[in-house]
C-alpha positions as CSV (number, residue, x, y, z in Angstrom):
1,X,25.5,7.3,-4.6
2,X,24.7,3.6,-4.9
3,X,27.8,3.1,-7.1
4,X,30.0,4.7,-4.5
5,X,28.5,2.5,-1.7
6,X,28.9,-0.6,-3.8
7,X,32.6,0.3,-4.6
8,X,33.4,0.5,-0.8
9,X,31.4,-2.6,-0.1
10,X,33.8,-4.5,-2.3
11,X,36.7,-3.5,0.1
12,X,35.1,-5.5,2.8
13,X,33.6,-4.6,6.2
14,X,35.1,-4.2,9.7
15,X,34.8,-7.3,11.9
16,X,32.3,-5.5,14.2
17,X,28.6,-5.7,13.3
18,X,25.6,-4.2,15.2
19,X,22.2,-5.7,15.3
20,X,19.0,-3.7,15.7
21,X,15.4,-4.6,16.6
22,X,14.0,-1.5,14.8
23,X,15.3,1.0,12.3
24,X,13.7,4.3,11.0
25,X,14.3,5.0,7.3
26,X,12.4,6.6,4.4
27,X,9.7,7.8,6.8
28,X,8.9,4.4,8.2
29,X,9.9,2.6,11.5
30,X,10.7,-1.0,10.5
31,X,10.8,-3.8,13.1
32,X,12.1,-7.4,12.9
33,X,9.4,-10.0,13.0
34,X,10.4,-11.1,16.5
35,X,10.3,-7.6,17.9
36,X,7.0,-6.7,16.2
37,X,5.2,-10.0,17.1
38,X,4.2,-8.7,20.6
39,X,3.0,-5.3,19.4
40,X,-0.5,-4.2,18.5
41,X,0.6,-3.5,14.9
42,X,3.5,-5.0,13.0
43,X,5.7,-3.1,10.6
44,X,8.1,-6.0,9.6
45,X,6.9,-6.2,6.0
46,X,8.6,-4.4,3.2
47,X,8.2,-3.7,-0.5
48,X,11.1,-2.9,-2.8
49,X,9.9,-1.4,-6.1
50,X,11.3,-2.4,-9.4
51,X,10.5,-1.5,-13.1
52,X,8.3,-4.6,-13.7
53,X,6.8,-5.2,-10.2
54,X,7.4,-5.0,-6.5
55,X,9.2,-7.5,-4.2
56,X,7.7,-8.3,-0.8
57,X,9.2,-9.8,2.3
58,X,9.4,-9.9,6.1
59,X,12.3,-8.6,8.1
60,X,14.3,-11.3,10.0
61,X,17.2,-9.1,11.1
62,X,18.5,-5.5,10.9
63,X,22.3,-5.2,10.9
64,X,24.7,-2.3,10.7
65,X,28.0,-3.0,9.0
66,X,30.9,-0.5,9.2
67,X,33.4,0.0,6.3
68,X,36.8,1.7,6.9
69,X,37.4,3.1,3.4
70,X,36.1,5.8,4.0
71,X,34.5,5.4,7.4
72,X,30.9,4.6,6.6
73,X,28.1,2.6,8.0
74,X,25.6,0.6,5.9
75,X,22.4,-0.8,7.3
76,X,21.1,-4.0,5.8
77,X,17.7,-5.7,6.2
78,X,17.7,-9.5,6.1
79,X,14.4,-10.7,4.7
80,X,12.3,-13.7,3.9
81,X,11.3,-12.8,0.3
82,X,8.2,-14.0,-1.5
83,X,7.5,-14.4,-5.2
84,X,5.3,-11.4,-6.0
85,X,4.2,-12.6,-9.4
86,X,2.9,-16.1,-8.9
87,X,1.9,-16.0,-5.2
88,X,0.3,-12.6,-4.5
89,X,-3.3,-11.3,-4.3
90,X,-4.1,-7.5,-4.0
91,X,-7.2,-6.4,-2.2
92,X,-7.7,-2.9,-3.7
93,X,-10.8,-2.2,-1.6
94,X,-8.8,-2.6,1.7
95,X,-5.4,-1.6,0.2
96,X,-3.9,-4.9,1.4
97,X,-1.4,-7.3,-0.3
98,X,-1.8,-11.0,0.5
99,X,1.3,-13.2,-0.1
100,X,1.6,-17.0,0.0
101,X,4.2,-17.4,2.7
102,X,5.1,-20.9,1.6
103,X,6.8,-19.6,-1.6
104,X,10.1,-18.0,-0.6
105,X,12.7,-16.8,-3.1
106,X,15.2,-14.0,-4.0
107,X,18.3,-12.6,-2.2
108,X,18.3,-12.3,1.6
109,X,19.6,-8.7,2.0
110,X,18.7,-5.2,0.8
111,X,20.1,-1.8,1.7
112,X,17.8,-0.1,4.2
113,X,17.4,2.9,1.9
114,X,15.7,0.6,-0.7
115,X,12.8,-0.3,1.7
116,X,9.4,1.2,1.3
């Protein structure tokens, strides 16, 4: 499915883009940092798993882009990514991941379906 999505992404999107404050995918309700900042709990962090390690970040924006060939919508999360190898500490007792927020890197966007 990802190859089909990427093929149609290459054709280019429609000029209309929607922006969301929250989006439900993969059993999680993700919020942008701005939307979650006034809540009792925040769910603006994300992990994208890879073969060697995970990538961690905070959601800045959630956008929905529409493609006309065929008609399809793709939701993208724009993130502030952090280097998980050099600047991360895992607290196994509390099941928490601490990240140095001063060390940002990697691409800005992921497909919403990739978020965990």
